[in-house]
C-alpha positions as CSV (number, residue, x, y, z in Angstrom):
1,M,45.4,-79.3,-42.1
2,A,47.2,-82.6,-39.7
3,D,51.0,-80.9,-40.9
4,F,49.8,-76.9,-39.7
5,V,47.9,-77.8,-36.5
6,E,52.0,-79.7,-35.9
7,S,53.8,-76.9,-37.0
8,A,52.1,-74.6,-35.0
9,K,52.5,-77.8,-31.8
10,H,56.8,-77.5,-33.0
11,L,56.1,-73.4,-32.9
12,V,54.4,-72.8,-29.9
13,S,56.6,-75.6,-28.0
14,A,59.7,-74.1,-28.9
15,A,58.3,-70.4,-28.1
16,V,57.5,-72.8,-24.6
17,S,60.5,-74.1,-23.9
18,R,62.7,-71.0,-24.9
19,T,60.7,-68.8,-22.5
20,T,61.2,-70.9,-19.4
21,W,65.1,-70.9,-20.1
22,E,65.3,-68.0,-20.3
23,A,63.3,-67.1,-17.4
24,Q,65.5,-69.7,-15.4
25,K,67.7,-67.6,-16.6
26,Q,66.7,-64.5,-15.2
27,L,66.2,-66.0,-12.2
28,R,70.3,-67.8,-11.9
29,I,71.1,-64.0,-12.9
30,R,69.3,-63.1,-9.8
31,N,70.7,-65.2,-7.8
32,K,74.2,-64.9,-8.1
33,Q,73.4,-61.0,-8.5
34,G,71.9,-61.4,-4.6
35,E,75.0,-63.6,-3.4
36,I,77.0,-61.0,-5.0
37,D,75.9,-58.4,-2.8
38,Q,76.0,-60.5,0.5
39,L,79.5,-60.3,-0.4
40,L,79.6,-56.9,-1.0
41,K,77.7,-56.3,3.2
42,Q,80.4,-58.9,4.6
43,R,83.0,-57.7,3.1
44,Q,82.0,-53.7,4.0
45,L,81.7,-55.0,8.0
46,L,84.9,-56.1,7.6
47,L,86.7,-53.6,6.4
48,E,84.1,-51.1,8.7
49,E,85.8,-53.5,11.4
50,L,89.5,-53.5,10.2
51,A,89.0,-49.6,10.8
52,T,87.8,-49.4,14.0
53,A,89.9,-51.8,14.8
54,A,93.3,-50.1,13.7
55,M,92.3,-46.5,14.8
56,T,91.6,-48.5,18.7
57,L,94.8,-50.3,18.9
58,Y,97.0,-46.9,17.5
59,Q,95.0,-44.8,19.3
60,Q,96.7,-46.8,22.2
61,G,99.8,-47.1,20.9
62,A,99.2,-51.2,20.9
63,L,99.2,-51.5,17.1
64,S,100.0,-54.9,16.4
65,Q,99.9,-57.4,13.3
66,P,97.7,-60.8,14.1
67,Q,94.6,-58.8,14.7
68,L,95.0,-56.9,12.0
69,A,96.4,-59.8,9.7
70,R,92.9,-62.3,10.6
71,I,90.5,-59.0,9.3
72,C,93.0,-59.0,6.2
73,A,92.6,-62.5,5.6
74,S,88.9,-62.6,5.8
75,I,88.5,-59.2,3.2
76,Q,91.2,-61.3,0.8
77,E,88.7,-64.3,1.1
78,L,85.8,-62.5,-0.3
79,D,87.8,-61.2,-2.2
80,A,88.5,-64.1,-4.0
81,D,84.6,-65.5,-3.7
82,L,83.5,-62.3,-5.1
83,S,85.6,-62.9,-8.0
84,N,84.5,-66.2,-8.5
85,R,80.9,-66.1,-7.9
86,E,81.2,-62.3,-10.6
87,Q,82.5,-65.0,-13.0
88,Q,79.7,-66.4,-12.7
89,L,77.4,-63.9,-13.3
90,Q,78.7,-62.8,-15.8
91,E,78.7,-66.3,-17.3
92,I,75.5,-66.3,-16.9
93,K,74.8,-63.9,-18.5
94,N,76.5,-64.8,-22.0
95,E,74.7,-68.0,-21.3
96,T,72.8,-68.2,-25.6
97,Y,69.8,-70.4,-26.1
98,Q,70.1,-73.8,-27.5
99,P,67.1,-75.3,-28.5
100,E,67.7,-78.2,-29.8
101,Q,68.9,-78.4,-25.9
102,F,64.8,-77.8,-24.9
103,A,63.1,-79.2,-27.6
104,P,60.1,-81.7,-27.0
105,Q,59.8,-84.9,-28.4
106,P,56.8,-85.3,-30.5
107,P,54.0,-87.3,-29.3
108,R,54.1,-91.4,-29.9
109,D,50.9,-92.9,-30.9
110,Y,48.3,-89.8,-29.2
111,T,45.0,-90.3,-29.0
112,P,43.4,-86.7,-27.4
113,P,40.3,-88.5,-24.9
114,P,36.8,-87.5,-26.7
115,V,35.2,-84.1,-26.2
116,T,31.8,-84.6,-25.0
117,P,29.8,-81.2,-24.6
118,T,28.5,-80.2,-20.8
119,A,25.1,-78.3,-20.9
120,P,25.8,-75.2,-18.7
121,T,25.2,-74.8,-14.9
122,T,23.9,-72.1,-12.9
123,Q,27.1,-71.9,-9.7
124,Q,29.0,-69.7,-8.9
125,A,31.9,-68.4,-11.4
126,P,35.1,-70.1,-10.8
127,T,37.8,-66.9,-9.0
128,V,40.8,-66.1,-10.9
129,G,43.8,-66.6,-8.6
130,G,42.4,-66.8,-5.2
131,A,41.7,-63.3,-6.1
132,P,38.4,-62.8,-4.1
133,G,35.4,-61.6,-6.2
134,M,37.5,-61.5,-8.7
135,T,35.9,-64.0,-11.5
136,R,36.9,-65.2,-15.0
137,A,34.8,-63.3,-16.8
138,S,35.1,-60.1,-14.1
139,A,39.2,-60.6,-15.5
140,G,38.4,-60.5,-19.4
141,A,36.2,-57.8,-19.2
142,G,39.2,-55.3,-20.3
143,G,39.4,-56.7,-23.3
144,S,42.6,-55.3,-23.9
145,G,44.9,-57.2,-20.6
146,T,45.3,-53.0,-19.4
147,S,45.3,-52.9,-15.3
148,R,42.7,-50.8,-13.9
149,A,42.6,-48.9,-10.6
150,A,40.5,-51.7,-8.9
151,D,43.2,-54.7,-10.1
152,K,45.9,-52.4,-7.8
153,V,46.7,-52.2,-3.8
154,P,49.2,-50.2,-3.4
155,C,53.0,-52.0,-2.3
156,P,54.0,-51.8,1.6
157,H,57.2,-50.5,1.6
158,C,56.4,-47.1,-0.9
159,G,52.6,-46.8,-1.5
160,Q,52.9,-47.2,-4.6
161,P,50.2,-49.0,-7.2
162,V,51.2,-52.8,-7.2
163,R,48.7,-55.1,-9.7
164,V,46.6,-57.1,-7.0
165,R,49.6,-60.7,-7.3
166,A,52.6,-58.9,-8.5
167,L,55.4,-60.8,-6.9
168,Y,57.5,-57.0,-6.2
169,C,57.1,-53.5,-6.8
170,S,57.8,-52.1,-9.9
171,N,58.8,-48.1,-8.2
172,C,60.6,-49.7,-5.4
173,G,61.7,-53.8,-6.5
174,K,61.3,-55.1,-3.2
175,K,58.8,-58.1,-2.5
176,I,55.9,-58.4,-2.2
177,G,53.8,-61.0,0.9
């Protein structure tokens, strides 16, 4: 029985480690993609500035190289940074999970605390995740884990229903709150 429990602990620990690693990887991918998107926006603004400056100078008959060189140099600098970030993003996407890298060490000489039974009290039921009126009993009442209409609120950006504690809208993808 003790071998089974240790095996189960190791299996759960390995699963938690893998899930944590995957979540961190997705966060790094999202952050790197955000950096790339920012650079692309800056590049687009510089291209628009270049086009405006070139057209104005052309219309005035005073197209000079130093003015265009500054903008072109900035665009080239952004392109190099963009290429570097895209390569970093691809490296993150290509990473594979290495279980031995995150394997938890087994506890040494661990003795769990004694369990003392407690009598049920008549206190107010605790809320779940700070949601008013949402108690642990009502949160588990669905049984199957499916969302009910009462557990949703409209997205402030697109109006589609999203879970009460959702961080992002599943319809428009924008951050909520």
